[in-house]
C-alpha positions in Angstrom: -169.7 34.8 219.7 -169.6 33.3 216.2 -166.2 32.9 214.6 -166.3 33.6 210.9 -162.6 33.6 210.0 -159.4 32.0 211.3 -156.0 33.3 210.1 -152.7 31.7 211.2 -149.1 32.1 210.2 -146.1 30.1 211.4 -148.1 28.3 214.1 -146.7 24.7 214.6 -147.1 22.9 211.3 -149.0 25.8 209.6 -147.0 28.1 207.4 -150.2 29.9 206.6 -153.9 29.3 207.1 -156.9 31.5 206.1 -160.3 29.9 206.3 -163.9 31.1 206.7 -166.3 29.2 208.9 -170.0 29.5 209.7 -172.3 28.9 212.7 -173.4 25.4 213.4 -170.8 22.6 213.3 -167.5 22.8 211.5 -165.5 19.6 211.1 -161.8 19.3 210.5 -160.9 15.8 209.4 -157.6 14.1 208.4 -155.0 11.6 209.5 -153.4 11.6 212.9 -150.6 14.2 213.1 -152.0 16.2 210.1 -152.7 19.3 212.2 -156.4 19.1 213.0 -156.0 19.6 216.8 -153.6 22.5 216.1 -156.5 24.5 214.7 -158.4 24.0 218.0 -155.3 24.8 220.0 -154.7 28.1 218.0 -158.3 29.2 218.7 -158.2 28.2 222.4 -154.8 30.0 222.9 -156.0 33.1 221.0 -159.2 33.4 223.0 -158.1 32.2 226.5 -154.3 32.6 226.6 -154.0 28.9 227.3 -153.1 25.8 225.3 -154.3 22.3 226.1 -151.0 20.9 224.7 -148.2 22.9 226.3 -147.3 25.5 228.9 -144.4 26.8 226.7 -145.5 29.2 224.0 -142.2 29.0 222.1 -143.2 25.5 221.2 -146.0 26.8 219.1 -143.8 28.8 216.8 -143.1 27.0 213.6 -139.6 25.4 213.4 -137.2 27.8 211.8 -139.4 30.9 212.3 -139.1 33.7 214.8 -142.8 34.4 215.5 -146.4 33.3 215.0 -149.6 35.2 214.6 -153.2 34.0 215.1 -156.3 36.1 214.3 -159.9 35.1 215.0 -162.5 37.2 213.4 -166.1 37.3 214.6 -169.4 37.9 212.9 -169.5 41.5 214.1 -166.1 42.0 212.2 -164.2 42.5 215.5 -161.2 40.3 216.0 -158.6 39.1 218.6 -155.1 38.7 217.4 -152.2 37.0 219.3 -148.6 37.4 218.3 -145.6 35.6 219.9 -141.9 36.5 219.3 -139.2 34.2 220.6 -138.5 34.7 224.3 -141.1 37.4 224.6 -144.6 37.2 226.1 -147.5 36.6 223.8 -149.3 39.9 222.9 -153.0 40.0 222.6 -154.7 42.9 220.8 -158.3 43.6 219.6 -159.6 45.2 216.4 -158.9 48.7 218.0 -155.3 47.7 218.5 -155.7 47.7 222.2 -153.8 45.2 224.3 -156.0 42.7 226.1 -155.5 41.1 229.5 -156.0 37.3 229.8 -158.8 37.8 232.3 -160.7 40.0 229.8 -160.2 37.5 227.1 -161.7 34.8 229.3 -164.6 37.0 230.4 -165.5 38.1 226.8 -164.9 34.8 225.0 -166.1 31.8 227.0 -164.9 28.6 225.6 -165.1 24.9 226.6 -162.8 22.3 225.2 -163.0 18.5 225.3 -159.7 16.9 224.3 -158.3 13.3 224.3 -157.1 13.4 227.9 -160.7 14.1 229.0 -162.4 11.0 227.7 -161.9 9.2 231.0 -162.7 12.2 233.0 -163.7 10.2 236.1 -160.1 8.9 236.3 -158.6 12.3 235.7 -156.2 13.9 238.2 -157.5 16.1 241.0 -155.9 19.1 239.3 -157.9 18.3 236.1 -161.1 18.1 238.1 -160.4 21.3 240.0 -159.8 23.0 236.6 -163.2 21.8 235.4 -164.8 23.3 238.5 -162.7 26.5 238.3 -163.9 27.2 234.8 -167.5 27.1 235.8 -166.9 29.1 239.0 -165.0 31.8 237.0 -168.3 32.6 235.1 -170.8 31.8 237.8 -169.2 33.4 240.9 -168.3 37.0 240.4 -165.5 37.1 242.9 -164.2 33.6 242.5 -160.9 34.6 240.8 -160.0 36.9 243.7 -160.9 34.2 246.2 -158.8 31.6 244.3 -155.8 34.0 244.2 -156.1 34.6 247.9 -156.1 30.9 248.6 -153.0 30.4 246.5 -151.2 33.2 248.4 -152.2 31.8 251.8 -151.2 28.3 250.7 -147.8 29.6 249.6 -147.2 31.6 252.7 -148.2 28.7 255.0 -146.0 26.3 253.2 -143.1 28.8 253.5 -143.8 29.1 257.3 -143.8 25.3 257.6 -140.4 25.2 255.9 -138.9 27.9 258.1 -140.5 26.5 261.3 -141.9 29.9 262.2 -144.6 29.1 264.8 -146.2 32.6 264.7 -146.4 32.6 260.8 -147.8 29.1 260.8 -150.5 30.2 263.2 -151.3 33.4 261.2 -151.6 31.6 257.8 -153.5 28.8 259.4 -156.1 31.3 260.6 -156.2 32.9 257.1 -156.8 29.5 255.5 -159.6 28.6 257.9 -161.2 32.0 257.3 -161.3 31.6 253.5 -162.3 28.0 253.4 -166.1 28.2 254.2 -166.8 30.5 251.2 -164.7 28.4 248.8 -166.4 25.2 250.0 -169.8 26.8 249.7 -169.1 28.0 246.1 -167.9 24.6 245.0 -170.8 22.7 246.6 -173.2 25.0 244.8 -171.5 24.2 241.5 -171.6 20.4 242.2 -175.3 20.8 243.0 -175.8 22.6 239.6 -174.0 19.8 237.8 -176.2 17.2 239.5 -179.3 19.1 238.7 -178.3 19.2 235.0 -177.6 15.5 235.1 -181.2 15.0 236.1 -183.1 17.7 234.2 -181.1 18.8 231.1 -182.3 18.2 227.6 -178.9 16.8 226.8 -179.2 14.0 229.3 -182.8 13.2 228.4 -181.7 13.0 224.7 -179.4 10.1 225.7 -181.6 8.3 228.2 -183.4 5.9 225.8 -180.2 4.3 224.8 -178.3 5.0 228.0 -180.6 4.6 231.0 -177.7 4.3 233.3 -177.1 8.1 233.1 -180.1 8.7 235.4 -178.1 7.0 238.2 -175.0 9.2 237.9 -174.1 11.7 240.7 -171.1 13.9 241.3 -169.9 13.9 244.9 -167.8 16.7 246.3 -164.7 16.2 248.4 -163.6 19.3 250.4 -160.0 18.3 250.4 -159.9 17.7 254.1 -162.8 15.4 254.8 -166.6 15.8 255.1 -168.4 16.8 258.2 -165.1 17.9 259.9 -163.7 21.3 260.8 -160.7 22.5 258.8 -159.1 24.0 262.0 -159.3 20.6 263.7 -157.8 18.8 260.7 -154.9 21.3 260.4 -154.2 21.0 264.1 -154.2 17.2 263.9 -151.9 17.2 260.8 -149.5 20.0 262.0 -146.6 17.7 262.7 -147.0 15.9 259.4 -147.2 19.2 257.6 -144.0 20.3 259.3 -142.3 17.1 258.2 -143.5 17.4 254.6 -143.0 21.2 254.7 -146.3 21.7 253.0 -150.0 21.7 253.8 -151.2 18.2 253.3 -155.0 18.7 253.6 -157.2 21.7 252.9 -159.4 23.4 250.2 -156.5 23.4 247.8 -157.0 19.6 247.6 -160.7 19.8 246.7 -161.9 17.2 244.3 -164.9 15.1 243.3 -165.8 11.6 242.5 -168.4 10.4 240.0 -170.8 7.6 241.1 -173.5 5.6 239.5 -175.9 4.0 242.0 -173.5 5.0 244.7 -170.6 3.1 243.2 -167.5 4.6 241.5 -168.1 4.7 237.8 -164.7 3.3 237.2 -166.0 -0.1 238.4 -169.6 0.4 237.5 -169.5 1.6 233.9 -167.9 0.2 230.7 -165.2 2.1 228.9 -167.7 3.3 226.3 -170.1 4.5 228.9 -167.3 6.3 230.7 -166.3 8.1 227.5 -169.9 9.1 226.8 -170.3 10.4 230.4 -167.1 12.5 230.0 -168.4 14.1 226.9 -171.8 14.8 228.5 -170.1 16.4 231.6 -168.1 18.8 229.3 -171.1 19.8 227.3 -173.0 20.4 230.5 -170.1 22.6 231.6 -170.8 24.7 228.6 -174.5 24.9 229.3 -174.0 25.9 232.9 -171.7 28.7 231.8 -174.2 29.8 229.1 -176.7 30.4 231.9 -174.4 33.1 233.4 -172.9 34.9 230.4 -174.2 36.9 227.5 -172.1 35.3 224.8 -172.8 31.8 223.7 -169.9 29.6 224.8 -167.8 28.2 222.0 -167.5 24.4 222.1 -164.3 22.6 220.8 -164.4 18.8 220.6 -161.3 17.0 219.7 -162.0 13.7 217.9 -165.2 12.5 219.7 -166.2 10.4 216.7 -163.6 7.8 217.6 -164.8 7.7 221.2 -168.5 7.1 220.6 -170.4 4.3 218.9 -172.4 5.3 215.8 -175.8 5.6 217.6 -174.5 7.8 220.4 -172.6 9.9 217.9 -175.7 10.5 215.9 -177.6 11.5 219.1 -174.8 13.9 220.1 -174.5 15.5 216.7 -178.3 16.0 216.4 -178.3 17.6 219.9 -175.3 19.9 219.1 -176.9 21.1 215.8 -180.1 22.0 217.6 -178.7 23.5 220.8 -175.4 25.2 220.1 -174.6 28.2 218.0 -171.1 27.0 217.0 -169.1 23.9 217.6 -165.7 23.0 216.1 -164.8 19.4 215.9 -162.0 17.2 214.6 -162.1 13.6 213.3 -159.8 11.2 211.6 -162.4 10.6 208.8 -165.6 12.3 207.7 -167.4 8.9 207.1 -169.6 9.2 210.2 -170.6 12.7 209.1 -171.1 12.2 205.3 -174.9 12.1 205.5 -175.3 15.3 207.5 -175.9 18.3 205.2 -175.6 20.9 208.0 -171.9 20.3 208.5 -169.2 22.4 207.1 -166.2 20.2 206.4 -162.5 20.8 205.9 -159.9 18.3 204.9 -156.6 18.7 206.8 -153.4 17.1 205.4 -149.7 17.5 205.8 -147.1 17.5 203.0 -143.4 18.1 203.5 -144.0 19.2 207.1 -146.5 21.9 206.2 -150.2 21.5 206.9 -152.9 22.5 204.4 -156.6 22.8 204.8 -159.1 22.6 202.0 
């Protein structure tokens, strides 16, 4: 999947945007608030139905306008277009003018994004870490989406039974939860194992080892959400009175999580801030590479301002690796200084005047 053109109208600070890009790395640089990240947001939302900035699509419509349009054209001349009217759902269509479901968007256009909230990934919320695992599982495990939806339904029904105090319903949904847990735990442990294998064997990690030998000691450790080496049925039974009091299921696979260790110590205390940032970037690029092993299309990589998060040596290492190992990466940066000596880059200057963003 190579993007060759991006067209935007009335999306946030953009009145109109029409740019052509190529394979390799495209850099969008400009001052904070100019509208660099908005380009990545428009692409992400157009290809996945999601935004890393908001849950409310009306916020993306330019102030004073009634709708926005985004079109992403690929190198095979097919495109995906999204259109949002005030108070109506976003409509996604392809080049044959057929409406596309979000699940089909995700399946056909894999995309990995690293944004500012991910630079201390080890300190991220459990929800953020589950989202990281879910993205990989979506592409690696064929039936994962169905399993996840079943889990959410069971969780919702058990919580409702806890609120109403229905003993029979609590028993029913507890059994359902215990039945679905083993497969979910198995799938998640398998993904953690893949991540750890990549942390030991991948070309990406080996590229950084000379300057960052500490990476070889990093390991991701899975947390089932209800304790290791224990049976979920026993945990739910022991916590039943607390669950009734809280009116929700306190422990279970919906709470799954992971920690990141270095030499068996939490990286929060073991690594410097700079090392934690580099590790966060490495883990998100590895996410892309694991997905690539299971999909036909090359996963698009979006990196929001990593140049301000890496020292010059590690930035050079990362850029060299991306140029050699990815088909297309879109990046943002406040300046282009760190990239000025790299001929393989395609650069765009982003600036805002009078509340309208321009790209040249």
